[in-house]
Each structure stands twice: as structure tokens, then as C-alpha cells.
C-alpha atoms as one frame of an Amber mdcrd trajectory, in Angstrom:
protein
   0.000   0.000   0.000   1.272   3.460  -0.878  -0.162   6.971  -0.961  -1.044
   8.134  -4.471  -1.051  11.614  -5.978  -4.849  11.856  -6.430  -5.933  11.716
  -2.780  -5.828   7.938  -3.093  -4.079   4.797  -1.929  -2.482   2.359  -4.366
  -3.009  -1.248  -3.264  -1.379  -4.240  -4.971  -2.515  -7.824  -4.483   0.267
 -10.144  -5.617  -1.843 -13.286  -5.484  -4.666 -11.721  -7.528  -2.342 -10.004
 -10.055  -4.298  -6.808  -9.460  -3.662  -3.173  -8.514  -6.380  -0.868  -7.160
  -6.593   2.858  -6.597  -8.776   3.458  -3.547 -10.158   6.834  -2.545  -8.431
   8.036   0.594 -11.737   9.045   2.224 -12.869   5.405   2.149 -15.650   5.954
  -0.392 -14.507   3.276  -2.816 -12.442   2.227  -5.795 -11.199   4.830  -8.294
  -9.873   2.280 -10.798  -8.687  -1.319 -11.104  -5.841  -2.893 -13.102  -6.025
  -6.646 -13.521  -4.748  -9.267 -15.944  -7.585 -11.703 -15.200 -11.121 -11.687
 -16.604 -12.504 -12.605 -13.166 -11.481  -9.166 -11.866 -12.587  -6.574 -14.442
  -9.892  -4.030 -15.289 -10.727  -0.412 -16.070  -7.764  -0.285 -18.476  -6.636
  -2.480 -21.379  -2.993  -3.442 -21.786  -1.674  -2.367 -25.200   0.327  -5.614
 -25.631   0.031  -9.033 -23.958   3.667  -8.841 -22.793   2.852  -5.567 -20.987
   0.795  -7.470 -18.399   2.158  -7.843 -14.886   2.102 -10.960 -12.700   2.474
 -10.827  -8.915   2.895  -7.033  -8.702   4.154  -5.371  -5.528   5.819  -2.218
  -4.196   3.639  -0.040  -6.452   4.184   3.719  -6.366   2.209   6.409  -8.164
   4.605   9.065  -9.437   3.868  12.800  -9.537   2.836  12.593 -13.212   0.427
   9.697 -12.491   2.640   6.899 -13.868   2.888   3.699 -11.830   6.237   2.179
 -10.872   6.207  -1.413  -9.607   8.003  -4.707  -9.271   6.521  -7.419 -11.496
   7.730 -10.760 -10.090   6.371 -12.639 -13.108   6.184 -16.045 -11.438   2.569
 -16.594 -12.586   3.305 -15.382 -16.129   1.808 -17.699 -18.790   4.435 -20.185
 -19.956   6.559 -19.801 -16.822   6.804 -23.199 -15.132   9.351 -25.138 -13.107
  10.211 -27.178 -16.198   9.997 -24.408 -18.805  11.574 -21.158 -17.690  11.910
 -19.401 -21.063   8.897 -17.164 -20.351  10.033 -16.414 -16.792  11.294 -12.956
 -15.935  10.984 -10.358 -13.220  11.166  -6.646 -13.844  10.937  -3.169 -12.496
   8.364  -1.519 -14.739   6.863   1.938 -15.200   3.366   2.155 -16.669   1.400
   5.080 -18.051  -2.379   5.085 -17.705  -4.369   6.865 -20.411  -7.593   7.787
 -18.639  -9.251   8.959 -21.878  -8.498   5.863 -23.976  -8.556   3.528 -20.943
  -5.239   1.923 -21.920  -2.075   1.096 -20.017   1.357   1.015 -21.631   4.955
   0.496 -20.587   7.106   3.620 -20.430  10.254   1.921 -19.084  11.351  -1.466
 -17.752  14.380  -3.299 -16.462  14.017  -7.045 -16.973  15.928  -9.791 -15.190
  15.512 -13.367 -16.523  15.715 -16.332 -14.202
């Protein structure tokens, strides 16, 4: 959990692969980012590889971008036997509130 720039809290749930922006006054959710259909996302990822898996340590920067750690351990294709699709990264996302899209601005990837 971290304080956001829009009188909000940013909350990441690693096990649900979801990030929420919650209004600081307790009145509810401002927006949701999720990679799973079971938890509707308010934004669409521009590319499948832009999706995050097991996000944590999310910060909202002064310009509204989100900076987070994407552990990637639940990434599709990442298994104990097949590790080619496995990677963790520090990633910075930009939310377009008009188009309702999310895109990567910067990332540092570390394969394992």
C-alpha cells in the first residue's frame, strides 16, 4: 500500500495479479488494473507482454505513472520445467484515462 497523488491509496494484491486505486476518504475504488477476466480491469494493456504478474511495491509518481516490481512467477508459460517465459522486472506504466489503456514507459528485466 502506498499513498497516491490523487488523494488515493495504491493497493497491490500479488496473489490476484491486481492493482487498485482506492479513494483516501474510504468511499470506494477509483480504478482497477487486472490481468484476469474474473477481476474486471478499467484499463486495457496495449500488448500481452505488458501485463504484470504478482505485482508489488507499487508507487504512483507525480505525473500519475505507476512504478512497480513485477515478479512474473505466474506469467503464462513460466513453469518449473519451462523457464523461457520467466522474468521479473521493475516496470513503469502510463495510464491513459481517456483511452482507458495502459502502456509500458520503461522497464528493467531480469531473466531467471
